[in-house]
Every structure is written in structure tokens, then in C-alpha cells.
C-alpha positions, 0 to 999 in steps of 0.5 A: 500500500502506497504512502497516500493510499495508507493516509487516506484509509486514517479516514475510514478508520478514525473519528473525525474531531474538531481541530483547533485550526478550523472552525464552526460558525457556531462557536462564535455566534452570538444572540441578536434581536428577534426580528434578526431571526427570520425563518428560512422558506426551506424546510429540508436539505440533503447531506450526503456521506463520503459515498454520496449517500443521501441523508435527509435532514429537515424540520417539521412542525416542532420536530427536527429530523435526519433520516437515512439508510446508510448511517447509524448511531445517529445523534442530535444535540440542540445548542443555544448559539450564544455561548455554545450552550448544550440545551438537549440531546436525542439519540438513536441506535439507527439512521434516522431520528425525529426529536421534539426540539421546539419544546426546548426552544424559546423565542428571540434565541438562535439555536443550532443542531449538532448532528453526529452519525456513524458511517463505516467506523468513522463519526461524522459532525455537522453543525450548519443546521440553525433553527429558530422558534416559530409558534410552537414550531421548530423553522431553519433560520434564513440566512441573510445571504442565501437569496444572494448565494442562490443568484451568484450560484446561477453561474454554476451552469449544468448544460454540456458546454458549460460543464466541459469548460469546468474541465479545462485549465486555468491560471493556477488550475494546471488540470493538465500538468503531467506531474498534477495528473500522476498525482490525481492518478495516484490519489484516485487509484482503485476508485470506482466512481466520482464520489470516491474520487471526490473523497480522496482527493479532499482527504489528501488536502485535509490530511496532508496539507497545512494552513499557512499561518506565516503566509497570512502575516508576510508582506514582504514575500511572494507567494504563488498558489498554483496547484502544482506548486503547492503539490510540491510545498503541501502548504497553502492558504484558502485560495491555494486549497480551492485551486488544488482541489479544483485542479484534481478534480478536473484532472480525474474528469470531474467538473469543479471551480473555485469560489471567492467570497467572505468567509463569515466567522461570528454573529456580528458579521452575520447581522452586519446591515451592509452584509447583503451588499458587500463584495470584499472578498476574504476567502475561497473554497470550491464546488464540484459537480457529482452525479448532476448535482452541485455540491460546496466544499471547504478544506481551509474550514477542515484541514487539520494542521498548520504552518507557523513561525517567523519566516518560511525558513524557520516555520514548522508544521503544528499537526492537528486532526481534520474535520469533515465538516464542509465536505459536500454540503448543500447551499442551504447550510453552506450559507450559514457561514458563506457569502458566495460572490463569484465563481471562477469560471471561463463563462460569464453571466450575461448582463449590461447596464451603466458603467459611468455617466456616459458609458455602458457594458455588456457581457456575453455568454463566452465571458467577454466584457464589452465597453462602450460610450464615453468619459470614466469607466467604472464597473458596477460593484461585484461585476467581475464575472468575465474573461475578456475586455473589450473597448467599442471601436467608437469608444471615447473612454478617457479614464478607468475609475477607481476599483474599476477592475478590482477582483477580475480574477478571469482577465489575463490581458487588457488593451487600453484604448488610445483615448485613455488619459488616467488610470485611477486608484485600484483601477486593477487591484488584485487581478491576479491573472492579469499578465499584461497590459497595454497602456497607450501614449497619452496616459498621463496618470496611473494612480495609488495601487493601481495595480497591486497584487497583480502577481502574475502581471509579466510586463508593462511599459509606461509611456513617456507622456506619464508623469506621475505614478502614485504609491504602492502602484505596482506592489506585490507584483512579483514577476513584473518587468516594469519599463520606465521613462527617465523622468519617473523614478519610483519610491522604493521605501513604498514597496513591501514586494517589488517588481522583478526588474525596472528599466529606465529609458 
């Protein structure tokens, strides 16, 4: 038996315990006002075992129930979310249970039902089952981001063309790389279906990889989060875990994609008035398509070990036990602590509208963004589901506005029209796949942090017409060859991560 196969067997023989690194939203929830606790429209959803077997979870009048023919020793524990206070435990030897939780619930209190069950020789725990009391009945709590997530997940299409696109290689998802293909084949050796393959891939990540606390504190080193790089390093942060999971699934012919959004870690964040409109992504995870259904996984929340220290040279791995709390969750449960802002899909969501006082935009099915009109262009907040930028031939755009293309992760090159004179602050902030931008003669000003954290950016020529470049404009661009006119000099003390090379003409 190979080392990888031996590790995967641990998943079936060991009880899954909560890790000090990973966290459950229920650990941090605080009670709130009665009008905060709206009941959800749904009354049931499906969990899955690692084999893909269905576990029905729902509410029926005062009862919370779990029903399945594929699990045993099911236990439900009701907790007050405020302070994690245990209220009542119900248990059955079999795989189904129906318990009158409403008898132990009060108005104005948020609860969660912790489900524990046995499958084969493992005990699995799922905490993301939030409940409220409603006139004698138990109801699922309505997450304030659930409807938003439903709309954004429309990008996860299941037509043949879209599914085929989600098998293709992308930047940092090198599913066609021979090293990665070999790894995927070794991980999935002996698997008879996609459920087994995805479980082996996920288990490899949460058991063998470590969360990189050093990277989260390091502002002076450029890190790469491509799948092949991380296979060799075994250490990553959230986007890296998502890239690797997605690449390994695609290498095995299973559609998958990275998703970006907000990881909600406590009650205050969940109840923040601005949350429904907030698109400042701070987290990444993945979605995977198995047997006609999209499921959501978050290896960051489930990973067991972490890498800690003062630097990448002196850091060490602190072992920990992984969990399976965020494996193959339905959207209803996943939405309690995840706001989904965007999926890293090649295709786009068709849309159009205003992007400036005299400018409009259109996004087509193939992911092409076309900009029309004149003056300043600023895309609507959160509009980033495209992979190509085109300026209409008769447009007269003279300014790329502040944060216009922030977090547009799929664009790899942009040709700015000759009419542009100004690139404002943060215009291309964190465009992580962007490799090349053509800046035309005539541009005079490049604002502060205009291209910050474009870590794949390889070449930019600043035209002679440019007279001002703001601080940090190219910070976090470790691969960049930057060509500048002699009249401009970057201030070295304003950069944490310098461009690879600066040429003065």
C-alpha cells in the first residue's frame, strides 16, 4: 500500500474530531434581536455521506429530523448559539431520528442542531443546521445571504458546454500538467466512481496539507498558489487549497471550480447591515459537480494542521486533526457562514448596464466584457464574471475609474484604447491572472495601488506621456518587468514586494 493510500485509509478508521485551526460558525455566534431571526423558506435539504448516500435533514412542525438508511448511531444535540450552551441531546441506534426540539426552544434565541452519525467506522459531525422557534414550530433560520448566494450560483451551469469548460486548465489550475495528472491518478487509484475520487482528493488536502499562517502575516514575500506548486510545498492558504482541489478533480474528469466570497466567522459579521451588499472577498473555497448536482466544499475550514513561525525558513508544521464538516454541503447549509460573490468560471453571466455617466457595458455568454461610450468607466460593484475586456471601436473612454476592475481574477490581458488619459487608484487591484496590460501613449496619471497584487503581471511599458505614478502602484507584482521613462522614478520605500526588474529608458 502506498503512503497516500495508507493516509486515506485513516479517514475510514479514525473518528473525525474538531481541530484547533478550523472553526465552526456555531462557535462564535452571539444572540440577537427577535427580528434578526427570520425563518427560511425551505424545510429540508440533503446531506451526503462520503459515498454519496443521501441523509435527509429537515423540520416538521416542532420536530427536527434526520433520515437515512446508510448511517447509524445518529445523535442530535440542540445548542443555544449564544455561548454554545447545550440544551438537549437526542439519540437513536439507527440512521433516523425525529426529535421535538421546539419544546426546548424560546423566542428571540438562535439555535443550532449538531448532528453526529457513524458511517463505516467513522463518526462524522455537521454543525451547520441553524434553527429558530416560530409559534410552536422549529424552523430553519434564514441566512441573510442565502438569496444572494442562489443568484450568484446561477454561474454554476450544468449544460454540456459549461461542464466541459469546468474541466479545462486555467491559471493556477493546471489540470493538464503531467505532475498533477500523475498525482491525481495515484490518489484515485482503485476508485470506482466520482464520489470515491472526490473523497480521496479532499482527504489528501485536509490530512496532508497545512494552513500557512506564515503567509497570512508576511507582506514582503511573493507567494504562488498554483496547484502544481502547492503539491510540492504541502502548505497553502484558502485559495491555494481551492485551486488544488479543483485541479485534481478536473484531472480526473470531474467538473469543479474555485469560488470567492466572504467567510462569515461570527454573529456580528452575519448580522452586519452591509453584508448583503458587501463584495470585498476575503476567502475562497470550491464547488464540485457529482451525479448531476453541485456541492460546496471548504478545505480551509476542515484542514487539520497549520504552518507557523517567523518566516518560511523557520516555520514548522503543527499537527492537528481534520474535520469533514464542510464536505459536500448543500447551498442551504453552506450559506450560514459563506457569502458567494463569484465563481472562477471561464463563461460569464449575461448582463448589461451603466458603468459611468456616459458609459455602458455588456457581458456575453463567452465571458467577453464590451465597454461602450465615453468619459470615465467604473464597473458596478461586484461585476467581475468575465475573462476578456473589449472597448467598442467608437468608444471614447478617457479614464479607467477607481476600483474599476478590482478582483477581476479571470482577465489575462487588457489593451487600453488610445483615448485613455488616467488610470485611477486601485483600478486593477488584485487581478491575479492578469499578465499583460497595454498602456497607450497619452496616459498621464497612474493612481495609487493601481496594479497592486497583480502577481502574474509580467510586462508593462509606461509611456513617455506619463508624469505621475502613485505609491504602491505595482506593489505585489513579483514577476513584473516594468519599463519606465527616465522622467519617472519609483520610490523604493513605498513597496513591500518590488517588481522583478525596472528598466529606465
